[in-house]
PLY file of the C-alpha trace (Angstrom):
ply
format ascii 1.0
element vertex 249
property float x
property float y
property float z
element edge 248
property int vertex1
property int vertex2
end_header
-0.52 -22.36 1.91
-0.08 -26.07 2.60
-2.68 -28.71 1.84
-2.27 -32.39 2.77
-3.99 -35.48 1.40
-3.48 -38.99 2.72
-4.33 -42.34 1.14
-3.41 -45.94 1.99
-0.23 -45.84 -0.03
0.93 -42.27 -0.12
0.99 -38.87 1.51
1.09 -35.79 -0.69
2.09 -32.32 0.46
0.77 -29.48 -1.66
2.57 -26.19 -1.18
2.03 -23.00 -3.17
5.75 -23.15 -3.98
6.32 -26.91 -4.19
4.45 -30.14 -4.98
6.17 -33.20 -3.58
4.89 -36.80 -3.94
6.45 -38.99 -1.25
5.60 -42.52 -2.45
3.37 -44.31 -4.95
3.12 -48.10 -4.88
1.69 -48.98 -8.30
0.82 -47.57 -11.70
-2.92 -47.35 -11.07
-2.45 -45.39 -7.90
0.15 -43.30 -9.69
-2.39 -42.24 -12.34
-4.96 -41.41 -9.69
-2.34 -39.48 -7.84
-1.43 -37.44 -10.92
-5.06 -36.38 -11.24
-5.22 -35.55 -7.54
-1.97 -33.59 -7.75
-3.24 -31.58 -10.71
-6.53 -30.79 -8.98
-4.91 -29.85 -5.69
-2.14 -27.85 -7.35
-4.75 -25.75 -9.15
-6.55 -25.28 -5.82
-3.32 -24.36 -4.07
-2.46 -21.79 -6.73
-5.94 -20.29 -6.45
-5.64 -20.05 -2.67
-2.13 -18.57 -2.78
-3.24 -15.92 -5.28
-6.08 -14.88 -2.98
-4.66 -12.64 -0.31
-3.42 -9.17 0.38
-0.21 -7.21 0.41
1.68 -6.74 3.68
3.97 -3.82 4.47
5.15 -3.92 8.08
7.79 -1.74 9.73
10.35 -3.59 11.84
8.86 -2.59 15.18
5.30 -3.51 14.21
5.04 -6.91 12.57
1.64 -8.57 12.96
1.50 -12.29 13.72
-0.96 -14.52 11.86
-3.31 -14.51 14.84
-3.14 -10.72 15.10
-3.84 -10.44 11.38
-7.01 -12.48 11.86
-8.29 -9.97 14.40
-7.41 -6.99 12.16
-9.14 -8.66 9.20
-12.24 -9.38 11.29
-12.37 -5.75 12.43
-12.04 -4.50 8.86
-14.80 -6.79 7.63
-17.13 -5.72 10.43
-16.39 -2.13 9.44
-17.44 -2.74 5.84
-14.15 -3.58 4.12
-15.06 -6.96 2.68
-12.06 -7.29 0.37
-8.67 -6.25 1.74
-5.93 -5.13 -0.64
-3.22 -4.24 1.87
-2.40 -4.16 5.57
0.50 -2.01 6.66
1.97 -0.70 9.88
3.78 2.56 10.54
5.69 4.44 13.20
4.01 7.42 14.86
7.04 9.69 15.13
8.36 11.32 17.25
6.68 8.99 19.78
7.29 5.27 20.25
3.74 4.42 19.15
2.92 2.35 16.10
-0.26 2.20 14.05
-2.05 -0.20 11.74
-3.87 0.67 8.53
-6.07 -1.47 6.32
-6.65 -0.59 2.67
-9.68 -1.97 0.86
-9.87 -3.06 -2.76
-9.69 -0.26 -5.30
-12.59 0.93 -7.41
-11.42 2.44 -10.70
-13.60 4.74 -12.79
-11.76 6.43 -15.63
-8.84 8.32 -14.08
-10.32 8.24 -10.57
-9.40 5.56 -8.04
-11.23 5.22 -4.73
-10.79 2.86 -1.81
-11.62 2.58 1.88
-9.00 2.97 4.59
-9.39 1.82 8.19
-7.10 2.89 11.01
-6.71 0.17 13.63
-5.27 0.71 17.10
-3.44 -2.02 18.99
-3.32 -1.22 22.71
0.22 -2.59 23.24
1.60 -0.49 20.38
-0.15 2.81 20.95
0.21 5.63 23.47
-0.02 4.57 27.14
-3.51 4.92 28.54
-5.18 4.94 25.12
-8.68 3.49 24.99
-11.46 3.09 22.42
-13.63 6.14 21.79
-17.39 6.16 21.74
-18.57 4.32 18.64
-15.32 2.39 18.15
-15.53 -1.34 17.56
-13.23 -3.38 19.82
-11.96 -6.93 19.54
-9.53 -7.88 22.29
-6.70 -5.34 22.39
-7.58 -4.00 18.93
-10.15 -1.35 18.06
-11.15 0.81 15.12
-13.52 3.62 14.24
-15.24 3.95 10.88
-13.28 3.72 7.62
-12.70 6.74 5.42
-12.80 6.86 1.63
-9.69 8.06 -0.15
-9.39 9.06 -3.79
-6.45 9.20 -6.15
-5.98 10.35 -9.73
-4.20 8.23 -12.32
-1.46 10.08 -14.20
0.18 8.64 -17.31
3.77 9.43 -18.21
5.67 7.50 -20.92
3.06 4.72 -20.88
3.46 4.21 -17.12
0.79 4.95 -14.55
1.31 6.96 -11.37
-1.09 7.87 -8.59
-1.57 11.39 -7.28
-3.22 11.80 -3.90
-5.10 14.94 -4.92
-5.41 17.25 -7.91
-6.83 20.72 -7.21
-7.20 23.64 -9.61
-4.95 22.13 -12.26
-5.58 19.89 -15.26
-4.46 16.27 -15.47
-2.45 17.16 -18.56
-0.48 19.81 -16.66
0.15 17.35 -13.81
1.46 14.76 -16.26
3.73 17.32 -17.89
5.16 18.41 -14.52
5.60 14.84 -13.29
7.33 13.86 -16.53
9.87 16.67 -16.14
10.57 15.70 -12.52
11.02 12.02 -13.42
13.40 12.95 -16.22
15.36 15.32 -13.96
14.64 18.19 -16.32
14.16 21.05 -13.89
15.99 24.02 -12.44
15.87 25.41 -8.92
16.31 28.74 -7.22
19.26 29.66 -4.96
17.29 28.94 -1.79
16.58 25.31 -2.69
18.84 22.66 -1.15
20.02 20.41 -3.96
20.94 17.57 -1.57
17.36 17.49 -0.32
16.11 17.12 -3.89
18.01 13.84 -4.11
15.92 12.50 -1.21
12.59 12.94 -3.00
10.59 10.01 -4.34
9.46 11.50 -7.66
7.44 8.41 -8.60
4.88 8.86 -5.84
3.32 12.34 -5.98
1.19 13.30 -2.98
-0.74 15.92 -4.89
-0.86 18.93 -7.20
-2.46 22.28 -6.32
-2.78 25.48 -8.32
-3.95 28.86 -7.03
-3.60 31.67 -9.49
-0.10 31.38 -10.92
1.24 29.44 -7.93
1.66 25.67 -8.32
2.44 23.44 -5.35
3.50 19.82 -5.69
4.02 17.34 -2.87
6.27 14.26 -2.81
7.27 11.85 -0.04
10.79 11.14 1.18
12.46 8.11 -0.40
12.60 6.50 3.04
9.12 5.61 4.26
8.13 7.46 7.42
10.75 10.19 6.92
8.37 12.99 6.03
7.53 14.73 2.78
8.42 17.73 0.62
6.24 20.55 -0.65
7.60 22.34 -3.73
6.54 25.75 -5.02
7.18 25.63 -8.76
6.80 27.65 -11.94
6.02 26.02 -15.29
6.77 28.07 -18.40
6.19 25.83 -21.40
8.68 23.00 -20.87
10.77 25.02 -18.43
10.20 23.86 -14.86
11.71 25.81 -11.97
11.52 25.02 -8.25
11.32 28.36 -6.49
10.89 27.13 -2.93
11.00 23.85 -1.07
9.60 23.00 2.35
10.35 19.75 4.14
8.04 18.24 6.76
9.85 16.00 9.20
8.14 13.38 11.41
0 1
1 2
2 3
3 4
4 5
5 6
6 7
7 8
8 9
9 10
10 11
11 12
12 13
13 14
14 15
15 16
16 17
17 18
18 19
19 20
20 21
21 22
22 23
23 24
24 25
25 26
26 27
27 28
28 29
29 30
30 31
31 32
32 33
33 34
34 35
35 36
36 37
37 38
38 39
39 40
40 41
41 42
42 43
43 44
44 45
45 46
46 47
47 48
48 49
49 50
50 51
51 52
52 53
53 54
54 55
55 56
56 57
57 58
58 59
59 60
60 61
61 62
62 63
63 64
64 65
65 66
66 67
67 68
68 69
69 70
70 71
71 72
72 73
73 74
74 75
75 76
76 77
77 78
78 79
79 80
80 81
81 82
82 83
83 84
84 85
85 86
86 87
87 88
88 89
89 90
90 91
91 92
92 93
93 94
94 95
95 96
96 97
97 98
98 99
99 100
100 101
101 102
102 103
103 104
104 105
105 106
106 107
107 108
108 109
109 110
110 111
111 112
112 113
113 114
114 115
115 116
116 117
117 118
118 119
119 120
120 121
121 122
122 123
123 124
124 125
125 126
126 127
127 128
128 129
129 130
130 131
131 132
132 133
133 134
134 135
135 136
136 137
137 138
138 139
139 140
140 141
141 142
142 143
143 144
144 145
145 146
146 147
147 148
148 149
149 150
150 151
151 152
152 153
153 154
154 155
155 156
156 157
157 158
158 159
159 160
160 161
161 162
162 163
163 164
164 165
165 166
166 167
167 168
168 169
169 170
170 171
171 172
172 173
173 174
174 175
175 176
176 177
177 178
178 179
179 180
180 181
181 182
182 183
183 184
184 185
185 186
186 187
187 188
188 189
189 190
190 191
191 192
192 193
193 194
194 195
195 196
196 197
197 198
198 199
199 200
200 201
201 202
202 203
203 204
204 205
205 206
206 207
207 208
208 209
209 210
210 211
211 212
212 213
213 214
214 215
215 216
216 217
217 218
218 219
219 220
220 221
221 222
222 223
223 224
224 225
225 226
226 227
227 228
228 229
229 230
230 231
231 232
232 233
233 234
234 235
235 236
236 237
237 238
238 239
239 240
240 241
241 242
242 243
243 244
244 245
245 246
246 247
247 248
């Protein structure tokens, strides 16, 4: 963010990273300029702190002008405060997608936020067009946002987010996650140990329990490279991975 102020004797450039006075002709103007610099620097810091996170893959980097269109679409679709805009590859095709995440609402251990999928004609499948009810702005269009929920898990005073928790207590999830993070687990003969080293243990997709069967999902360490579904058994503090399935893009 760059702000500029001009007077008869000086030009001041205010940058969120740097404040640089170019010239001041006398002491009186210097004092006035110090006040101006302080005021504008506070403003610049406030502006720079107001924004959103960007996570773009190499083949899908939005320009500033394109971001403006995506932001306008999101706002018209009800996402007034944007937390993150990210792009992703739609493997195994050459298409790329855009996703907008709204500000989080936290209530106890539950986190909810809106997510909007945005399509850019030049990045998506050939011949793609808006569906009935989609909102279009130029070459961009979007349907209605969805609401996603996550559960906060606490392990060793750190917080983690689980995409879903079904049929299992938060305490059990935290115990399982803690053992995975510490590397304190065993695995059956049919589990590929090299594949275990590719798992991002800090970002659980979800925990599910049906009867005595517990399933836990984790993404690949490399974004866009799929995810793993583990069938586990928890006996006290003994955690065993009985089966592992890998979903590839």
